[in-house]
C-alpha angles and dihedrals in degrees: 000000000000110000093184094072116166128201087256089064090059097054096119095047094043089069086095091079101009090070086066094054097069092055102032098096094042100050101075128241095341090055101209095318092123094080093070103017098107096172094043095233095134098254138075109241123205089253092052090050091049091049089051090050090055092048091048091049092050091051090054094043092074096171093048095230095130095253132092110218133189089257092056091051094053098071091048092054093045091053091051096046101031132244096272097073119144120248089255092055091047090051091049091051091049090050090050091051090050092050093046093050092044093049096049100034097094095169094046092236094139093248142061120255122205090254092053091046093051092046088057097042100044094072088062089060090047092051092051093046092079096171092046094230096132094255136088113218126192093264093051089049092051093045093045091057095040094247115152123207111256110248091354124144 
């Protein structure tokens, strides 16, 4: 297990909140919050983020055994990148899966449990929650991903 994990090693798992970043600036005053804001209050609470982590984990755990394996990550990457990837791209994706599993697999079981996944994903919430109030608002989301308001001042 690699104990010197960097945020780069978590790229696949960070999709939980990273998917919001690409749309945050373009989605109006709520800035991409809607994707995880289950109670429609305009912010992502810690509980909403945790619920989304569980849902994300379950989507990746395609066999439902409570562990995400390298094999379960492969179809998700193929769907994102298409089936016509070059051998070099396929090797790079395999290397990324290996790093992600190695970085998150704290018990060296060869797969990622829900607890390991949440332990890796929760710091992303904490980084985005700039005012440390247990919620991510649209401005924190934009600032956390380095997105500037268009025409703002």
